[in-house]
N, C-alpha and C positions, 0 to 999 in steps of 0.2 A: 401466537402465531405470527410468522414470519411475511413480511407485506412485500419482499422485494422477487423480483426475476433476475434469476442466472441464464446466461447463454456463453457455455465453453463449447469453442472448437479448437481442431490441433492449434491451429497460431492463434487466435485470438480469444479474449473473455470481454464480454459484457454483462453488467448489472446495474439493473435499476433500482431506485429506491422508489418507495412509492408516495407519489405527489411529490417525487425529487429529494424523499429523504430515507435514512435510515436510522428506525428507531433501535432502542437498545437492544430488543429479539433481535433483531436483522444483525447486528452488530456480533452478536456472540453466536451466531449461527454460521454466519460467513468465518470466523473464525474454527469453531469446532468444526465444521462439513468441509470447509477448501480450504483451511490454511490461510486468511486472506485477513489481514489483521487492519481494520480503518476504526481511527478516532472520528466518534461525533463528532461534524460539523469540520473535519479536516479538510484536507486539499488534494489529498494523495492517499493509499493504499499500497502494503507491501504483503507480495503472496510469497508464500515460503516452498518450495516446490523441495522434498523428499528424493536422496538419490541413493541406490544403494550403495556401497564402499565407500560413500564420500560425504562431505560437509552438504545438507543442504543450500539450494540457491534462494539469495535475496532477489524477490523481480521486485522493483519500482509501477506501480501502479499509476494514473490517472485519475484523478474524477474531479467532474466537471457537473454541476445542477444536477447533484444526485445519481450521475452516471460512474461508472465505475469502470474502468478498461483499462484494456493491455493487449498488446499488438508483438508479436514476435520481432515482425520488421523491426521494430522501433523500442526494443527490449534493451532496457538498463539494466541486468542485473549483477551480483557480485556472492564467491562463495560465502557462505556464512561463516566461516574461518575470518575475515577481514571485518563483520562488524565494528567490536570496539575501535578498527581505525579508522573506521566512517564514522564515529561518532563523536571519536577524540579529532577529529579533522573538522567536523562541521560544529564541535561545539565554540574551538579556536577560530574559525570561521565568525561565529555567530557575537562572538568577545571582540573582534575585531571590526566589524560593522556594525557593534552599538552604536545607537544614536547619538551624535555628536551634543554637547548639552548645548542650549541653544543661550547666549549672550546678552 
C-alpha cells in the first residue's frame, strides 16, 4: 500500500510522503503511475512528460522534508534527447569539484 499523497494541478505538482518519507512501494508507484523518478533519500526527483511526435521532456523536481514539488513558473526542463549531454557535463563537473586532498 502506498502512503504518499499527490496533488496535481495544471501548473504544479505536490507529493507528500507519509511522515516525511517515501517507502519502496511509494517510489515504485510514483514511477509506474506518474513517471516520476525519486531515489530513496534523494534531494530531487525527475518527471518524464511524454509528448506526441517528439522526445519526452525531463522536468527537474525539488524535494524537501518528504515533499516533492514542481511548479511551471520555475520549471527547469529539457528534451530527453539531451540527457546524455547533461550526464556527461555533470559528471565532468563532479570530477572537477572533487574534494581536494588535505595537506
